[in-house]
N, CA, C and O atoms as CSV, one atom per row, in Angstrom:
chain,resi,resn,atom,element,x,y,z
A,1,MET,N,N,20.030,16.793,62.327
A,1,MET,CA,C,21.145,16.193,61.518
A,1,MET,C,C,20.868,15.094,60.822
A,1,MET,O,O,21.265,14.895,59.674
A,2,ARG,N,N,20.080,14.225,61.575
A,2,ARG,CA,C,19.675,12.921,60.854
A,2,ARG,C,C,18.875,13.292,59.509
A,2,ARG,O,O,19.094,12.687,58.459
A,3,GLN,N,N,17.746,14.538,59.636
A,3,GLN,CA,C,17.102,14.788,58.709
A,3,GLN,C,C,17.794,15.218,57.504
A,3,GLN,O,O,17.538,14.983,56.323
A,4,LEU,N,N,18.767,15.929,58.070
A,4,LEU,CA,C,19.571,16.710,56.862
A,4,LEU,C,C,20.216,15.410,56.038
A,4,LEU,O,O,20.184,15.398,54.808
A,5,SER,N,N,20.816,14.293,56.820
A,5,SER,CA,C,21.338,13.388,56.132
A,5,SER,C,C,20.488,12.673,55.067
A,5,SER,O,O,20.834,12.302,53.946
A,6,ARG,N,N,19.352,12.571,55.650
A,6,ARG,CA,C,18.425,11.629,54.571
A,6,ARG,C,C,18.157,12.778,53.237
A,6,ARG,O,O,17.867,12.437,52.090
A,7,ALA,N,N,18.327,14.123,53.694
A,7,ALA,CA,C,17.747,14.820,52.680
A,7,ALA,C,C,18.793,14.924,51.444
A,7,ALA,O,O,18.557,15.124,50.252
A,8,LEU,N,N,20.190,14.697,52.203
A,8,LEU,CA,C,21.324,14.590,51.219
A,8,LEU,C,C,21.285,13.568,50.725
A,8,LEU,O,O,21.570,13.623,49.528
A,9,MET,N,N,21.025,12.471,51.141
A,9,MET,CA,C,21.046,11.207,50.423
A,9,MET,C,C,20.069,10.704,49.449
A,9,MET,O,O,20.229,9.770,48.663
A,10,MET,N,N,19.000,11.472,49.611
A,10,MET,CA,C,17.567,11.394,48.557
A,10,MET,C,C,18.042,12.261,47.584
A,10,MET,O,O,17.995,11.820,46.436
A,11,THR,N,N,18.416,13.200,47.715
A,11,THR,CA,C,19.170,14.418,46.616
A,11,THR,C,C,19.989,13.552,45.898
A,11,THR,O,O,19.666,13.156,44.778
A,12,LEU,N,N,21.126,13.192,46.505
A,12,LEU,CA,C,22.120,12.187,45.517
A,12,LEU,C,C,21.383,10.914,44.753
A,12,LEU,O,O,21.531,10.791,43.537
A,13,LEU,N,N,20.748,10.165,45.354
A,13,LEU,CA,C,20.079,9.223,44.867
A,13,LEU,C,C,19.117,9.542,43.689
A,13,LEU,O,O,19.086,8.857,42.667
A,14,LEU,N,N,18.305,10.672,43.912
A,14,LEU,CA,C,17.647,11.067,42.677
A,14,LEU,C,C,18.396,11.677,41.700
A,14,LEU,O,O,18.032,11.493,40.538
A,15,GLY,N,N,19.430,12.414,41.923
A,15,GLY,CA,C,20.209,13.055,41.123
A,15,GLY,C,C,20.936,11.980,40.131
A,15,GLY,O,O,21.225,12.274,38.971
A,16,SER,N,N,21.209,10.666,40.730
A,16,SER,CA,C,21.853,9.722,39.879
A,16,SER,C,C,20.936,9.052,39.102
A,16,SER,O,O,21.336,8.389,38.145
A,17,LEU,N,N,19.740,9.129,39.377
A,17,LEU,CA,C,18.866,8.301,38.576
A,17,LEU,C,C,18.259,9.590,37.599
A,17,LEU,O,O,17.405,9.326,36.753
A,18,ALA,N,N,18.629,10.637,37.730
A,18,ALA,CA,C,18.124,11.640,36.534
A,18,ALA,C,C,18.507,11.272,35.180
A,18,ALA,O,O,17.709,11.111,34.257
A,19,PRO,N,N,19.842,11.141,35.106
A,19,PRO,CA,C,20.613,10.778,33.915
A,19,PRO,C,C,19.625,9.874,32.889
A,19,PRO,O,O,19.084,10.161,31.821
A,20,ALA,N,N,19.640,8.654,33.703
A,20,ALA,CA,C,19.012,7.591,33.323
A,20,ALA,C,C,17.669,7.809,32.781
A,20,ALA,O,O,17.377,7.486,31.629
A,21,SER,N,N,16.896,8.324,33.555
A,21,SER,CA,C,15.229,8.954,32.823
A,21,SER,C,C,15.338,9.857,31.683
A,21,SER,O,O,14.453,9.874,30.828
A,22,VAL,N,N,16.253,10.527,31.622
A,22,VAL,CA,C,16.593,11.507,30.652
A,22,VAL,C,C,17.067,10.655,29.651
A,22,VAL,O,O,16.343,10.847,28.674
A,23,MET,N,N,17.951,9.772,29.381
A,23,MET,CA,C,18.231,8.720,28.510
A,23,MET,C,C,17.414,7.871,28.018
A,23,MET,O,O,17.479,7.444,26.865
A,24,ALA,N,N,16.373,7.481,29.058
A,24,ALA,CA,C,15.018,6.775,28.456
A,24,ALA,C,C,14.256,7.548,27.725
A,24,ALA,O,O,13.885,7.253,26.589
A,25,GLN,N,N,13.920,8.773,28.428
A,25,GLN,CA,C,12.923,9.907,27.337
A,25,GLN,C,C,13.690,9.909,25.789
A,25,GLN,O,O,13.084,9.817,24.722
A,26,GLN,N,N,14.874,10.012,25.920
A,26,GLN,CA,C,15.508,10.449,24.366
A,26,GLN,C,C,15.453,9.306,23.498
A,26,GLN,O,O,15.418,9.385,22.270
A,27,GLN,N,N,15.442,7.917,24.364
A,27,GLN,CA,C,15.256,6.603,23.351
A,27,GLN,C,C,13.958,6.461,22.750
A,27,GLN,O,O,13.735,6.031,21.619
A,28,THR,N,N,13.021,6.902,23.697
A,28,THR,CA,C,11.699,6.834,23.396
A,28,THR,C,C,11.340,8.016,22.481
A,28,THR,O,O,10.447,7.786,21.665
A,29,LYS,N,N,11.861,9.187,22.480
A,29,LYS,CA,C,11.452,10.116,21.323
A,29,LYS,C,C,12.050,9.598,19.952
A,29,LYS,O,O,11.437,9.476,18.891
A,30,ALA,N,N,13.463,9.303,20.221
A,30,ALA,CA,C,14.002,8.691,18.869
A,30,ALA,C,C,13.445,7.618,17.928
A,30,ALA,O,O,13.503,7.559,16.700
A,31,GLN,N,N,12.633,6.397,19.235
A,31,GLN,CA,C,12.001,5.503,18.372
A,31,GLN,C,C,10.655,6.177,17.653
A,31,GLN,O,O,10.368,5.960,16.476
A,32,THR,N,N,9.974,6.921,18.429
A,32,THR,CA,C,8.681,7.627,17.699
A,32,THR,C,C,8.747,8.568,16.505
A,32,THR,O,O,7.745,9.052,15.980
A,33,VAL,N,N,10.068,8.806,16.092
A,33,VAL,CA,C,10.228,9.826,15.160
A,33,VAL,C,C,9.741,8.960,13.732
A,33,VAL,O,O,10.225,7.856,13.483
A,34,GLN,N,N,8.895,9.505,12.992
A,34,GLN,CA,C,8.258,8.927,11.729
A,34,GLN,C,C,8.725,9.412,10.597
A,34,GLN,O,O,9.050,10.593,10.479
A,35,LYS,N,N,8.795,8.619,9.739
A,35,LYS,CA,C,9.440,8.885,8.592
A,35,LYS,C,C,8.904,10.177,8.026
A,35,LYS,O,O,7.790,10.616,8.311
A,36,SER,N,N,9.653,10.688,7.310
A,36,SER,CA,C,9.020,11.747,6.366
A,36,SER,C,C,8.166,11.230,5.261
A,36,SER,O,O,8.204,10.108,4.755
A,37,ARG,N,N,7.155,12.531,4.883
A,37,ARG,CA,C,6.499,12.123,3.651
A,37,ARG,C,C,5.843,13.089,3.200
A,37,ARG,O,O,5.197,13.934,3.820
A,38,VAL,N,N,6.076,12.916,1.654
A,38,VAL,CA,C,5.977,13.590,0.823
A,38,VAL,C,C,5.047,13.276,-0.512
A,38,VAL,O,O,5.203,12.169,-1.027
A,39,VAL,N,N,4.171,14.108,-1.049
A,39,VAL,CA,C,3.259,13.711,-2.181
A,39,VAL,C,C,3.871,14.755,-3.437
A,39,VAL,O,O,4.216,15.903,-3.159
A,40,PHE,N,N,3.943,14.307,-4.587
A,40,PHE,CA,C,4.262,15.208,-5.955
A,40,PHE,C,C,2.921,14.983,-6.294
A,40,PHE,O,O,2.277,13.962,-6.053
A,41,GLN,N,N,2.434,16.265,-7.021
A,41,GLN,CA,C,1.434,16.392,-8.041
A,41,GLN,C,C,2.029,16.341,-9.348
A,41,GLN,O,O,2.979,17.066,-9.644
A,42,VAL,N,N,1.323,15.212,-10.435
A,42,VAL,CA,C,1.583,15.581,-11.843
A,42,VAL,C,C,0.646,15.670,-12.377
A,42,VAL,O,O,-0.129,14.718,-12.465
A,43,SER,N,N,0.399,16.913,-12.940
A,43,SER,CA,C,-1.219,17.019,-13.680
A,43,SER,C,C,-0.943,17.722,-14.922
A,43,SER,O,O,-1.911,18.220,-15.498
A,44,ASP,N,N,0.491,17.875,-15.555
A,44,ASP,CA,C,0.772,18.655,-16.568
A,44,ASP,C,C,0.966,17.498,-17.926
A,44,ASP,O,O,1.299,16.316,-17.849
A,45,GLY,N,N,0.711,18.115,-18.858
A,45,GLY,CA,C,1.083,17.197,-20.129
A,45,GLY,C,C,2.721,17.309,-20.716
A,45,GLY,O,O,3.215,16.633,-21.618
A,46,ASP,N,N,3.267,18.202,-20.039
A,46,ASP,CA,C,4.758,18.458,-20.455
A,46,ASP,C,C,5.661,17.695,-19.685
A,46,ASP,O,O,5.795,17.543,-18.471
A,47,SER,N,N,6.449,17.101,-21.010
A,47,SER,CA,C,7.278,16.170,-20.662
A,47,SER,C,C,8.556,16.592,-19.650
A,47,SER,O,O,9.119,15.817,-18.877
A,48,LYS,N,N,8.865,17.975,-19.846
A,48,LYS,CA,C,9.793,18.757,-19.218
A,48,LYS,C,C,9.281,18.401,-17.950
A,48,LYS,O,O,9.921,17.610,-17.257
A,49,LYS,N,N,8.114,18.922,-17.515
A,49,LYS,CA,C,7.759,18.668,-16.318
A,49,LYS,C,C,7.839,17.435,-15.576
A,49,LYS,O,O,8.027,17.352,-14.363
A,50,TRP,N,N,7.656,16.320,-16.525
A,50,TRP,CA,C,7.656,14.959,-15.935
A,50,TRP,C,C,8.914,14.675,-15.455
A,50,TRP,O,O,9.042,14.263,-14.302
A,51,ASP,N,N,10.104,14.880,-16.364
A,51,ASP,CA,C,11.274,14.879,-16.007
A,51,ASP,C,C,11.763,15.618,-14.677
A,51,ASP,O,O,12.631,15.155,-13.937
A,52,LEU,N,N,11.091,16.834,-14.469
A,52,LEU,CA,C,11.607,17.583,-13.259
A,52,LEU,C,C,10.746,16.565,-11.924
A,52,LEU,O,O,11.237,16.418,-10.805
A,53,ALA,N,N,9.923,16.189,-12.192
A,53,ALA,CA,C,9.074,15.391,-10.906
A,53,ALA,C,C,9.820,14.157,-10.629
A,53,ALA,O,O,10.100,13.844,-9.472
A,54,LEU,N,N,10.175,13.400,-11.706
A,54,LEU,CA,C,10.902,12.299,-11.660
A,54,LEU,C,C,12.200,12.423,-10.720
A,54,LEU,O,O,12.417,11.705,-9.744
A,55,ASN,N,N,13.051,13.495,-11.201
A,55,ASN,CA,C,14.365,14.110,-10.943
A,55,ASN,C,C,13.862,14.372,-9.209
A,55,ASN,O,O,14.593,14.181,-8.238
A,56,ASN,N,N,13.046,14.645,-9.188
A,56,ASN,CA,C,12.832,15.182,-7.702
A,56,ASN,C,C,12.484,14.307,-6.993
A,56,ASN,O,O,12.811,14.340,-5.807
A,57,VAL,N,N,11.816,13.399,-7.438
A,57,VAL,CA,C,11.441,12.101,-6.259
A,57,VAL,C,C,12.759,11.245,-6.362
A,57,VAL,O,O,13.174,10.671,-5.355
A,58,ARG,N,N,13.409,11.154,-7.541
A,58,ARG,CA,C,14.601,10.182,-7.226
A,58,ARG,C,C,15.544,10.736,-6.204
A,58,ARG,O,O,16.061,10.096,-5.289
A,59,ASN,N,N,15.705,12.035,-6.480
A,59,ASN,CA,C,16.854,12.779,-5.487
A,59,ASN,C,C,16.383,12.802,-4.098
A,59,ASN,O,O,17.341,12.692,-3.331
A,60,VAL,N,N,14.953,12.932,-3.332
A,60,VAL,CA,C,14.695,13.145,-2.408
A,60,VAL,C,C,14.889,11.649,-1.724
A,60,VAL,O,O,15.249,11.413,-0.571
A,61,ILE,N,N,14.584,10.813,-2.651
A,61,ILE,CA,C,14.827,9.197,-1.890
A,61,ILE,C,C,16.013,8.818,-1.734
A,61,ILE,O,O,16.313,8.055,-0.816
A,62,LYS,N,N,16.882,9.277,-2.588
A,62,LYS,CA,C,18.476,9.144,-2.506
A,62,LYS,C,C,19.140,9.949,-1.319
A,62,LYS,O,O,20.111,9.563,-0.668
A,63,ASP,N,N,18.537,10.988,-1.170
A,63,ASP,CA,C,19.301,12.128,-0.448
A,63,ASP,C,C,18.870,11.863,1.058
A,63,ASP,O,O,19.694,12.076,1.947
A,64,MET,N,N,17.431,11.342,1.402
A,64,MET,CA,C,16.814,11.146,2.656
A,64,MET,C,C,17.154,9.742,3.140
A,64,MET,O,O,17.162,9.419,4.328
A,65,GLY,N,N,17.453,8.879,2.045
A,65,GLY,CA,C,17.409,6.938,2.342
A,65,GLY,C,C,15.653,6.683,2.202
A,65,GLY,O,O,14.670,7.307,2.601
A,66,LYS,N,N,15.848,5.526,1.480
A,66,LYS,CA,C,14.315,5.182,1.122
A,66,LYS,C,C,13.476,4.398,2.270
A,66,LYS,O,O,12.385,3.851,2.109
A,67,ASP,N,N,14.320,4.479,3.596
A,67,ASP,CA,C,13.542,4.070,4.963
A,67,ASP,C,C,13.366,5.285,5.762
A,67,ASP,O,O,13.020,5.220,6.942
A,68,ASN,N,N,13.583,6.344,5.185
A,68,ASN,CA,C,13.306,7.441,6.010
A,68,ASN,C,C,12.340,8.345,5.419
A,68,ASN,O,O,12.057,9.397,5.993
A,69,ILE,N,N,11.747,7.975,4.179
A,69,ILE,CA,C,10.607,8.690,3.455
A,69,ILE,C,C,9.635,8.041,2.712
A,69,ILE,O,O,10.056,7.187,1.933
A,70,GLU,N,N,8.478,8.225,2.755
A,70,GLU,CA,C,7.460,8.061,2.041
A,70,GLU,C,C,7.114,8.807,0.836
A,70,GLU,O,O,6.414,9.789,1.086
A,71,VAL,N,N,7.408,8.628,-0.460
A,71,VAL,CA,C,7.226,9.283,-1.544
A,71,VAL,C,C,5.909,8.743,-2.411
A,71,VAL,O,O,5.978,7.605,-2.877
A,72,GLU,N,N,4.669,9.567,-2.642
A,72,GLU,CA,C,3.673,9.265,-3.531
A,72,GLU,C,C,3.692,10.136,-4.644
A,72,GLU,O,O,4.119,11.288,-4.572
A,73,ILE,N,N,3.277,9.659,-5.592
A,73,ILE,CA,C,3.353,10.943,-7.035
A,73,ILE,C,C,1.724,10.547,-7.290
A,73,ILE,O,O,1.381,9.378,-7.471
A,74,VAL,N,N,0.962,11.447,-7.281
A,74,VAL,CA,C,-0.415,11.525,-7.664
A,74,VAL,C,C,-0.470,12.255,-8.993
A,74,VAL,O,O,0.114,13.318,-9.205
A,75,ALA,N,N,-1.344,11.490,-10.017
A,75,ALA,CA,C,-1.281,12.038,-11.240
A,75,ALA,C,C,-2.689,12.008,-11.693
A,75,ALA,O,O,-3.458,11.062,-11.521
A,76,TYR,N,N,-2.978,13.187,-12.318
A,76,TYR,CA,C,-4.665,13.370,-12.722
A,76,TYR,C,C,-4.612,14.520,-13.881
A,76,TYR,O,O,-3.714,15.361,-13.933
A,77,GLY,N,N,-5.670,14.442,-14.780
A,77,GLY,CA,C,-5.538,15.517,-16.038
A,77,GLY,C,C,-4.459,14.827,-17.062
A,77,GLY,O,O,-4.274,13.640,-17.329
A,78,PRO,N,N,-3.907,15.852,-17.469
A,78,PRO,CA,C,-3.011,15.768,-18.521
A,78,PRO,C,C,-1.888,15.115,-18.218
A,78,PRO,O,O,-1.237,14.770,-19.204
A,79,GLY,N,N,-1.331,14.759,-16.896
A,79,GLY,CA,C,-0.468,14.135,-16.073
A,79,GLY,C,C,-0.536,12.603,-16.148
A,79,GLY,O,O,0.445,11.898,-15.915
A,80,ILE,N,N,-1.937,12.045,-16.538
A,80,ILE,CA,C,-1.577,10.585,-16.384
A,80,ILE,C,C,-0.965,10.113,-18.058
A,80,ILE,O,O,-0.721,8.932,-18.306
A,81,ASP,N,N,-0.816,10.981,-18.878
A,81,ASP,CA,C,-0.226,10.358,-19.867
A,81,ASP,C,C,1.187,9.978,-19.979
A,81,ASP,O,O,1.767,9.286,-20.816
A,82,MET,N,N,1.661,10.685,-18.786
A,82,MET,CA,C,3.102,10.212,-18.234
A,82,MET,C,C,3.229,8.720,-17.906
A,82,MET,O,O,4.374,8.267,-17.918
A,83,PHE,N,N,2.300,7.958,-17.637
A,83,PHE,CA,C,2.103,6.682,-17.208
A,83,PHE,C,C,1.304,6.024,-17.826
A,83,PHE,O,O,0.663,5.231,-17.136
A,84,LYS,N,N,1.027,6.051,-19.180
A,84,LYS,CA,C,0.550,5.457,-20.121
A,84,LYS,C,C,1.656,4.105,-20.843
A,84,LYS,O,O,2.835,4.427,-20.996
A,85,PHE,N,N,1.321,2.953,-21.173
A,85,PHE,CA,C,1.748,2.116,-21.412
A,85,PHE,C,C,3.092,2.368,-22.553
A,85,PHE,O,O,4.101,1.668,-22.637
A,86,GLU,N,N,2.824,3.317,-23.191
A,86,GLU,CA,C,3.813,3.601,-24.339
A,86,GLU,C,C,4.502,5.142,-23.943
A,86,GLU,O,O,4.796,5.855,-24.902
A,87,SER,N,N,4.711,5.564,-22.823
A,87,SER,CA,C,5.006,6.786,-22.188
A,87,SER,C,C,6.918,6.702,-22.492
A,87,SER,O,O,7.590,5.672,-22.469
A,88,PRO,N,N,7.272,7.702,-22.680
A,88,PRO,CA,C,8.892,7.730,-22.906
A,88,PRO,C,C,9.486,7.460,-21.812
A,88,PRO,O,O,10.559,6.861,-21.742
A,89,ALA,N,N,8.607,8.028,-20.541
A,89,ALA,CA,C,9.206,8.057,-19.061
A,89,ALA,C,C,9.315,6.909,-18.578
A,89,ALA,O,O,9.823,6.823,-17.461
A,90,ALA,N,N,8.903,5.771,-19.223
A,90,ALA,CA,C,8.542,4.639,-18.323
A,90,ALA,C,C,9.408,4.017,-17.572
A,90,ALA,O,O,9.257,3.588,-16.428
A,91,SER,N,N,10.642,3.973,-18.496
A,91,SER,CA,C,11.964,3.446,-17.650
A,91,SER,C,C,12.617,4.260,-16.335
A,91,SER,O,O,13.362,3.714,-15.522
A,92,ARG,N,N,12.313,5.287,-16.290
A,92,ARG,CA,C,12.351,6.404,-15.163
A,92,ARG,C,C,11.329,5.922,-14.211
A,92,ARG,O,O,11.592,5.729,-13.024
A,93,ILE,N,N,10.054,5.710,-14.781
A,93,ILE,CA,C,8.780,5.582,-13.765
A,93,ILE,C,C,9.419,4.035,-12.967
A,93,ILE,O,O,9.510,4.027,-11.740
A,94,ASP,N,N,9.718,3.128,-13.562
A,94,ASP,CA,C,10.134,1.935,-13.019
A,94,ASP,C,C,11.187,2.333,-11.995
A,94,ASP,O,O,11.170,1.788,-10.892
A,95,GLU,N,N,11.997,3.148,-12.259
A,95,GLU,CA,C,13.220,3.381,-11.410
A,95,GLU,C,C,12.648,3.713,-10.024
A,95,GLU,O,O,12.751,3.026,-9.008
A,96,VAL,N,N,12.055,4.837,-10.164
A,96,VAL,CA,C,11.430,5.480,-8.816
A,96,VAL,C,C,10.610,4.520,-8.041
A,96,VAL,O,O,10.638,4.447,-6.813
A,97,ILE,N,N,9.806,3.712,-8.897
A,97,ILE,CA,C,8.690,2.497,-8.195
A,97,ILE,C,C,9.758,1.765,-7.562
A,97,ILE,O,O,9.596,1.650,-6.347
A,98,LYS,N,N,10.760,1.256,-8.009
A,98,LYS,CA,C,12.001,0.353,-7.410
A,98,LYS,C,C,12.685,1.016,-6.460
A,98,LYS,O,O,13.329,0.310,-5.683
A,99,LEU,N,N,12.726,2.360,-6.289
A,99,LEU,CA,C,13.301,3.077,-5.207
A,99,LEU,C,C,12.513,3.316,-3.846
A,99,LEU,O,O,13.005,3.601,-2.755
A,100,GLY,N,N,10.781,3.077,-4.265
A,100,GLY,CA,C,9.907,2.776,-3.236
A,100,GLY,C,C,8.749,3.778,-3.270
A,100,GLY,O,O,7.927,3.901,-2.363
A,101,ALA,N,N,8.764,4.362,-4.215
A,101,ALA,CA,C,8.098,5.628,-4.539
A,101,ALA,C,C,6.585,5.059,-4.995
A,101,ALA,O,O,6.654,4.288,-5.952
A,102,HIS,N,N,5.137,5.315,-4.448
A,102,HIS,CA,C,4.413,5.177,-4.815
A,102,HIS,C,C,3.256,5.724,-6.008
A,102,HIS,O,O,2.895,6.854,-5.680
A,103,VAL,N,N,2.706,5.359,-7.034
A,103,VAL,CA,C,2.407,6.114,-8.300
A,103,VAL,C,C,0.867,5.865,-7.992
A,103,VAL,O,O,0.416,4.735,-7.803
A,104,VAL,N,N,0.188,6.894,-7.962
A,104,VAL,CA,C,-1.523,6.740,-7.970
A,104,VAL,C,C,-1.821,7.425,-8.973
A,104,VAL,O,O,-1.104,8.367,-9.311
A,105,ILE,N,N,-2.973,7.079,-9.670
A,105,ILE,CA,C,-3.592,7.410,-10.588
A,105,ILE,C,C,-4.752,7.666,-10.383
A,105,ILE,O,O,-5.347,6.887,-9.639
A,106,CYS,N,N,-5.465,8.767,-10.920
A,106,CYS,CA,C,-6.757,9.278,-11.101
A,106,CYS,C,C,-7.765,8.690,-11.857
A,106,CYS,O,O,-7.958,9.135,-12.989
A,107,GLU,N,N,-8.534,7.650,-11.385
A,107,GLU,CA,C,-9.858,7.092,-12.268
A,107,GLU,C,C,-10.626,7.864,-12.826
A,107,GLU,O,O,-11.198,7.502,-13.854
A,108,ASN,N,N,-10.823,9.085,-12.302
A,108,ASN,CA,C,-11.857,9.951,-12.910
A,108,ASN,C,C,-11.571,10.508,-14.355
A,108,ASN,O,O,-12.416,10.702,-15.229
A,109,THR,N,N,-9.912,10.776,-14.455
A,109,THR,CA,C,-9.295,11.241,-15.528
A,109,THR,C,C,-9.318,10.385,-16.596
A,109,THR,O,O,-9.551,10.578,-17.789
A,110,MET,N,N,-8.889,8.886,-15.631
A,110,MET,CA,C,-8.976,7.580,-16.801
A,110,MET,C,C,-10.486,7.871,-17.674
A,110,MET,O,O,-10.634,8.321,-18.810
A,111,ARG,N,N,-11.402,7.478,-16.779
A,111,ARG,CA,C,-12.667,7.284,-17.394
A,111,ARG,C,C,-12.913,8.709,-18.735
A,111,ARG,O,O,-13.100,8.468,-19.928
A,112,ALA,N,N,-12.841,10.216,-18.087
A,112,ALA,CA,C,-13.008,10.714,-18.909
A,112,ALA,C,C,-12.318,10.743,-20.136
A,112,ALA,O,O,-12.852,11.300,-21.095
A,113,GLN,N,N,-10.969,10.112,-20.266
A,113,GLN,CA,C,-10.324,10.142,-21.431
A,113,GLN,C,C,-10.366,8.818,-22.088
A,113,GLN,O,O,-9.647,8.546,-23.049
A,114,LYS,N,N,-11.304,7.907,-21.506
A,114,LYS,CA,C,-11.759,6.473,-21.965
A,114,LYS,C,C,-10.122,5.723,-22.027
A,114,LYS,O,O,-9.589,5.262,-23.036
A,115,ILE,N,N,-9.599,5.766,-20.753
A,115,ILE,CA,C,-8.446,5.106,-20.536
A,115,ILE,C,C,-8.838,3.998,-19.835
A,115,ILE,O,O,-9.808,4.054,-19.079
A,116,THR,N,N,-8.053,2.762,-20.030
A,116,THR,CA,C,-8.391,1.466,-19.055
A,116,THR,C,C,-7.036,1.108,-18.053
A,116,THR,O,O,-6.124,1.930,-18.136
A,117,LYS,N,N,-6.909,0.405,-17.482
A,117,LYS,CA,C,-5.807,-0.166,-16.622
A,117,LYS,C,C,-4.670,-0.424,-17.969
A,117,LYS,O,O,-3.561,0.040,-18.235
A,118,ALA,N,N,-5.400,-1.208,-18.497
A,118,ALA,CA,C,-4.607,-2.096,-19.545
A,118,ALA,C,C,-3.682,-1.124,-20.208
A,118,ALA,O,O,-2.493,-1.369,-20.411
A,119,ASP,N,N,-4.313,0.046,-20.553
A,119,ASP,CA,C,-3.474,1.214,-21.203
A,119,ASP,C,C,-2.236,1.741,-20.412
A,119,ASP,O,O,-1.434,2.430,-21.042
A,120,MET,N,N,-2.019,1.501,-19.178
A,120,MET,CA,C,-1.358,2.156,-17.819
A,120,MET,C,C,-0.329,1.290,-18.046
A,120,MET,O,O,-0.454,0.253,-18.698
A,121,LEU,N,N,1.030,1.794,-17.363
A,121,LEU,CA,C,2.333,1.085,-17.079
A,121,LEU,C,C,1.613,0.259,-15.694
A,121,LEU,O,O,0.569,0.522,-15.097
A,122,ASP,N,N,2.684,-0.898,-15.449
A,122,ASP,CA,C,2.670,-1.724,-14.408
A,122,ASP,C,C,2.763,-1.275,-13.105
A,122,ASP,O,O,3.286,-0.161,-13.076
A,123,ASN,N,N,2.406,-1.782,-11.809
A,123,ASN,CA,C,2.453,-1.596,-10.642
A,123,ASN,C,C,2.351,0.288,-10.520
A,123,ASN,O,O,3.214,1.151,-10.360
A,124,LEU,N,N,1.095,0.327,-10.659
A,124,LEU,CA,C,0.553,1.543,-10.539
A,124,LEU,C,C,-0.249,1.314,-9.703
A,124,LEU,O,O,-0.607,0.138,-9.759
A,125,GLU,N,N,-0.966,2.162,-8.537
A,125,GLU,CA,C,-2.198,2.205,-7.692
A,125,GLU,C,C,-2.972,3.239,-8.371
A,125,GLU,O,O,-2.499,4.007,-9.209
A,126,TYR,N,N,-4.435,3.221,-7.891
A,126,TYR,CA,C,-5.423,3.841,-8.625
A,126,TYR,C,C,-6.494,4.399,-7.438
A,126,TYR,O,O,-6.777,3.755,-6.428
A,127,VAL,N,N,-7.045,5.779,-7.788
A,127,VAL,CA,C,-7.745,6.219,-6.490
A,127,VAL,C,C,-8.856,6.828,-7.327
A,127,VAL,O,O,-8.609,7.204,-8.473
A,128,GLU,N,N,-10.026,6.934,-6.822
A,128,GLU,CA,C,-11.350,7.619,-7.553
A,128,GLU,C,C,-10.995,8.975,-7.970
A,128,GLU,O,O,-11.368,9.353,-9.080
A,129,ALA,N,N,-10.269,9.807,-7.157
A,129,ALA,CA,C,-9.902,11.411,-7.569
A,129,ALA,C,C,-8.846,11.718,-6.864
A,129,ALA,O,O,-8.765,11.586,-5.643
A,130,GLY,N,N,-7.828,12.222,-7.729
A,130,GLY,CA,C,-6.495,12.614,-7.843
A,130,GLY,C,C,-6.587,13.623,-6.801
A,130,GLY,O,O,-5.927,13.555,-5.764
A,131,VAL,N,N,-7.464,14.626,-7.093
A,131,VAL,CA,C,-7.505,15.863,-6.110
A,131,VAL,C,C,-7.602,15.700,-4.629
A,131,VAL,O,O,-6.895,16.241,-3.779
A,132,SER,N,N,-8.765,14.722,-4.429
A,132,SER,CA,C,-8.974,14.424,-3.279
A,132,SER,C,C,-7.968,13.486,-2.366
A,132,SER,O,O,-7.905,13.535,-1.137
A,133,GLN,N,N,-7.106,12.523,-3.322
A,133,GLN,CA,C,-5.956,12.155,-2.831
A,133,GLN,C,C,-4.779,13.316,-2.311
A,133,GLN,O,O,-4.279,13.137,-1.200
A,134,LEU,N,N,-4.511,14.056,-2.824
A,134,LEU,CA,C,-3.945,14.995,-2.717
A,134,LEU,C,C,-4.219,15.709,-1.442
A,134,LEU,O,O,-3.306,15.908,-0.641
A,135,ILE,N,N,-5.429,16.100,-1.221
A,135,ILE,CA,C,-5.985,16.981,0.075
A,135,ILE,C,C,-5.807,15.892,1.407
A,135,ILE,O,O,-5.329,16.215,2.495
A,136,LYS,N,N,-6.284,14.603,1.062
A,136,LYS,CA,C,-6.297,13.456,2.482
A,136,LYS,C,C,-4.670,13.513,2.633
A,136,LYS,O,O,-4.278,13.922,3.726
A,137,ARG,N,N,-3.560,13.113,1.562
A,137,ARG,CA,C,-2.272,13.273,2.095
A,137,ARG,C,C,-1.697,14.423,2.878
A,137,ARG,O,O,-0.874,14.218,3.770
A,138,GLN,N,N,-2.158,15.745,2.530
A,138,GLN,CA,C,-1.973,16.957,3.203
A,138,GLN,C,C,-2.538,17.007,4.548
A,138,GLN,O,O,-2.017,17.634,5.470
A,139,GLN,N,N,-3.724,16.264,4.646
A,139,GLN,CA,C,-4.268,15.986,5.773
A,139,GLN,C,C,-3.782,15.283,6.575
A,139,GLN,O,O,-4.052,15.424,7.768
A,140,GLN,N,N,-2.954,14.361,6.139
A,140,GLN,CA,C,-2.212,13.397,7.033
A,140,GLN,C,C,-0.559,13.540,7.169
A,140,GLN,O,O,0.251,12.654,7.444
A,141,GLY,N,N,-0.334,14.906,6.894
A,141,GLY,CA,C,0.821,15.493,7.122
A,141,GLY,C,C,2.109,15.550,5.787
A,141,GLY,O,O,3.297,15.831,5.949
A,142,TYR,N,N,1.668,15.319,4.963
A,142,TYR,CA,C,2.556,14.972,3.758
A,142,TYR,C,C,2.934,16.408,3.247
A,142,TYR,O,O,2.217,17.392,3.068
A,143,ALA,N,N,4.009,16.260,3.104
A,143,ALA,CA,C,4.695,17.725,2.257
A,143,ALA,C,C,4.088,17.716,1.047
A,143,ALA,O,O,4.153,16.652,0.431
A,144,TYR,N,N,3.464,18.701,0.498
A,144,TYR,CA,C,3.052,18.922,-1.205
A,144,TYR,C,C,3.897,19.591,-2.002
A,144,TYR,O,O,4.129,20.782,-1.794
A,145,ILE,N,N,4.460,18.918,-3.008
A,145,ILE,CA,C,5.117,19.452,-3.996
A,145,ILE,C,C,4.989,19.351,-5.390
A,145,ILE,O,O,5.203,18.288,-5.972
A,146,ARG,N,N,4.617,20.502,-6.037
A,146,ARG,CA,C,4.264,20.266,-7.576
A,146,ARG,C,C,5.400,21.069,-8.365
A,146,ARG,O,O,5.513,22.295,-8.337
A,147,PRO,N,N,6.182,20.235,-9.035
A,147,PRO,CA,C,7.077,20.622,-9.751
A,147,PRO,C,C,6.554,21.409,-11.238
A,147,PRO,O,O,7.387,21.839,-12.035
């Protein structure tokens, strides 16, 4: 009888601790949830595609919240024209940068087109190879979008 009482008490004790344990696990999971991450490819010289890319970037940041997503635009080839100093998209690019997007420009393309950083908009970032940057981001778990 005594052993039965002990077993019953242990069951009750463990049962009362289980909800606290489950809650602690749920809190830990919530704390480890990472931001969503997305990389956009811009490699076309078509201004309609530039508009589409910028619309996509703005919409995803506004929909998900700038604190919940990391957005990077990688531009190479004819797509870097969008980010030149005289670009008609300059104000929209500034808008998405202020919303938290990072814009990364391919230096290989710049050299091939004989473009310098002085020819480009402010607040841009640069990498040696745009395609390699896309590969790295995908390996790091970024969603890949090509508008």
